[in-house]
C-alpha positions as CSV (number, residue, x, y, z in Angstrom):
1,G,91.8,87.2,85.4
2,A,95.2,86.2,84.3
3,N,97.3,83.0,84.6
4,I,100.7,83.6,86.2
5,N,102.5,80.3,85.6
6,M,105.7,79.5,87.5
7,D,107.7,76.6,86.1
8,M,111.3,75.6,85.7
9,M,112.4,77.7,88.7
10,G,115.4,77.9,90.8
11,H,118.2,76.4,88.7
12,R,120.8,78.9,87.8
13,T,124.1,78.3,86.0
14,K,126.9,80.0,88.0
15,G,127.3,83.6,86.9
16,D,124.0,83.7,85.0
17,R,122.0,86.7,86.2
18,I,118.9,86.2,83.9
19,F,115.4,85.1,84.6
20,Q,112.6,85.3,82.2
21,I,109.1,86.7,81.9
22,N,107.4,85.1,78.9
23,A,104.2,86.6,77.6
24,G,101.3,84.7,76.0
25,S,100.2,85.7,72.5
26,T,97.6,88.3,73.4
27,E,98.0,92.0,73.9
28,S,96.7,91.6,77.5
29,S,99.4,88.9,78.1
30,W,102.1,91.4,77.0
31,N,100.6,94.0,79.3
32,V,100.7,91.7,82.3
33,A,104.3,90.8,81.4
34,Q,105.1,94.5,81.6
35,V,103.5,94.7,85.0
36,A,105.7,91.7,86.0
37,L,108.7,93.5,84.6
38,H,108.0,96.6,86.8
39,A,107.5,94.3,89.8
40,A,110.9,92.7,89.0
41,K,112.7,96.0,89.0
42,I,111.5,96.5,92.5
43,H,111.7,93.0,94.0
44,A,114.5,91.5,91.9
45,P,116.9,94.3,91.0
46,E,119.9,92.0,91.3
47,W,118.7,89.9,88.3
48,D,118.7,90.7,84.6
49,I,115.1,90.3,83.7
50,K,114.2,89.4,80.1
51,V,110.7,89.7,78.7
52,R,110.2,87.2,75.9
53,H,107.7,87.2,73.1
54,P,105.9,83.8,72.9
55,W,107.2,82.9,69.4
56,S,110.8,83.8,70.2
57,K,113.3,80.9,70.4
58,E,114.3,82.5,73.7
59,S,110.9,82.0,75.2
60,Y,109.9,78.7,76.9
61,I,106.1,79.4,77.2
62,T,105.2,77.1,74.3
63,Q,106.8,74.2,76.3
64,T,104.6,74.6,79.4
65,D,101.0,74.4,80.6
66,A,100.8,78.1,80.2
67,M,100.2,77.7,76.5
68,L,96.9,75.8,77.2
69,F,95.6,78.9,78.9
70,D,96.9,81.0,76.0
71,Y,95.2,78.7,73.4
72,A,91.9,79.0,75.3
73,G,92.2,82.8,75.1
74,Y,93.2,83.6,78.6
75,T,95.8,86.2,79.5
76,T,98.9,84.3,80.6
77,I,102.6,84.8,81.5
78,L,105.3,82.3,82.5
79,I,108.0,83.3,85.0
80,N,111.0,80.9,84.8
81,E,114.7,80.4,85.1
82,H,117.0,81.1,82.2
83,M,115.9,78.2,80.1
84,N,114.4,78.3,76.6
85,L,114.4,76.6,73.2
86,S,117.9,77.9,72.5
87,R,119.4,77.4,76.0
88,R,118.7,74.3,78.1
89,A,121.3,74.8,80.9
90,N,119.7,72.7,83.6
91,P,121.2,69.1,83.2
92,Y,118.8,67.9,85.9
93,Y,115.6,69.0,84.2
94,H,112.9,66.3,84.6
95,Q,115.5,64.0,86.1
96,S,115.6,62.2,89.4
97,Q,118.7,64.3,90.3
98,D,116.6,67.5,90.1
99,T,116.6,67.9,93.9
100,Y,116.3,70.6,96.5
101,E,120.0,70.9,96.9
102,K,120.4,72.1,93.4
103,V,118.0,75.0,93.8
104,D,119.4,78.5,94.1
105,L,117.0,79.7,96.8
106,D,117.6,83.5,96.4
107,Y,116.9,83.1,92.7
108,A,113.7,81.1,93.2
109,I,112.6,83.5,96.0
110,S,113.1,86.5,93.7
111,Q,111.0,84.8,91.0
112,T,108.3,84.1,93.5
113,K,108.2,87.7,94.8
114,V,107.7,88.9,91.3
115,A,104.8,86.5,90.7
116,I,103.2,87.6,94.0
117,E,103.7,91.3,93.3
118,T,102.3,90.9,89.8
119,A,99.2,89.2,91.1
120,A,98.7,91.9,93.7
121,R,99.1,94.7,91.2
122,M,96.6,93.0,88.8
123,A,94.1,92.8,91.7
124,E,94.7,96.4,92.7
125,L,94.2,97.5,89.1
126,G,91.0,95.5,88.9
127,F,92.3,93.5,86.0
128,R,89.5,91.7,84.1
129,E,89.6,89.9,80.7
């Protein structure tokens, strides 16, 4: 199977159209990221989807639980808002002010649809490690 990690979702700086698909370090992780990108083109065409390599400063996968799966050898991707090592635009991140009212629901719903569609496609393809 594959780990589809969803973290740092729903906060969007006004005018920012990006959300990220971050691949783990394995070839199979990159392949799953490409499946997610295809799903995003269908379910989130209004957003600018960026696929990030795990060691890029524009990826955030190394800062999440997804890396534990990657280190253990599992296929993994992270779907998240436009937040990474070079851009931390959410001033509420890990703060008590990080509340529901600050979530862009359309943005979060699009990210969720991409994750669900990716999982469904992986199941349909009979994906196995």
